[in-house]
N, C-alpha and C positions, 0 to 999 in steps of 0.2 A: 593718379588716385592716391589718396592717403587714408589710412585706417583710423588714426587718432592724432590729435594735435592739442597740446596744452602749453600755455605761455604765461609768464609773469613779467611785467615791466615795472620797475621801481627806480626812480631817480636816475634814469638813463641806463641802468643795468637791465639786461634781458636774459631770461632763461626760457628756452624752448625745448620741449621734448616731443618728438614726432615718431610715429610708428607706421610702418608699411608704406612709405613713400616710394612707389614703383612706377615705372613708365606705363602709360595706359594705351600706347599706340606705337606703330612702327616696328622695325625689326627687333627692338629690345623690349617688346611688351612683356610685362611681368618681372623685369629685372631693374636693378638700380641704375643701369646704363653708365656706370663709372662716374656718377655725378657727385659734385661737391656743392653744398648749399650754404646760403647766408640768409639773414632775415632783414626785411624792410618793413618799418611801421609807417603807415600813412595815417596822418591825423589832421583832418581838414586840409590846410594848405602846406603843412610841414611834412617832409619825407625824411625819415631817419633810418640809417642802415648800420648793420654790423660790418666790419671791414671785409671786403671781398678776399683780400689776401689771407684772412683767417677762416675762410669757408671750411666747413666740416664735410668729410666724406660720408656718404650714405653707407650703412652696413649692407650686407648682401640681402637682408630681408627688408631694407628700406628704413630702418630705424636710425635716428640721429638725435644728438643733443647739442644745442648751441648755448653757451654761457659766455656772454660778451657784453660790450658797451655799445649803445646806439649813438650815432653821431649824425647831425647835432642832437643834443639831449632834447627829448620831447618835452613840451610844456606839461604842467601838472593836470590840465583838463583837456579832455578830448571826448566830444559827444558821440562820434561815430568812428572809432579806430578800426583799421583793417591791417592785419599782419600778413605779409606775403612771404612765402618761402621761395627763394629764387635760386636759379642755377648760376654757379660761378664758372661752370665748364662751357656753357653754350654762349656764343656771341650775343651781345645785347641783354644778357641776363634775364631771360624770360622767367615768369613765376610758375611754380609747380602746384602750389596749394595756397589757399587764402583762409585766414581765420578771422572770425568776428566774435566779440564777446557774447557769451550765453546770457540771456536775460532771465534771471531767476526771480519770480514774484515774491 
């Protein structure tokens, strides 16, 4: 579960601020589980990620900030982007949280 997520992507640079990303099941429920996370942006057929080697540790309360560069650089247009927050600690890097743009009329 995650309490809040905000992200800005511009020219391949990404800034993500997350709050309250804690495990929602298993023996570690309600903790950060010692996780480190990185970001993956899915834009149609292009998948761009921040480096796994530079994954950030979750704070005890699940807060985190990612300031990095996506590779490959996403194209300028993307009709339906999805941002995944993924584990760098667990094999195969499953995702913890997904963000989609808010549509403001």
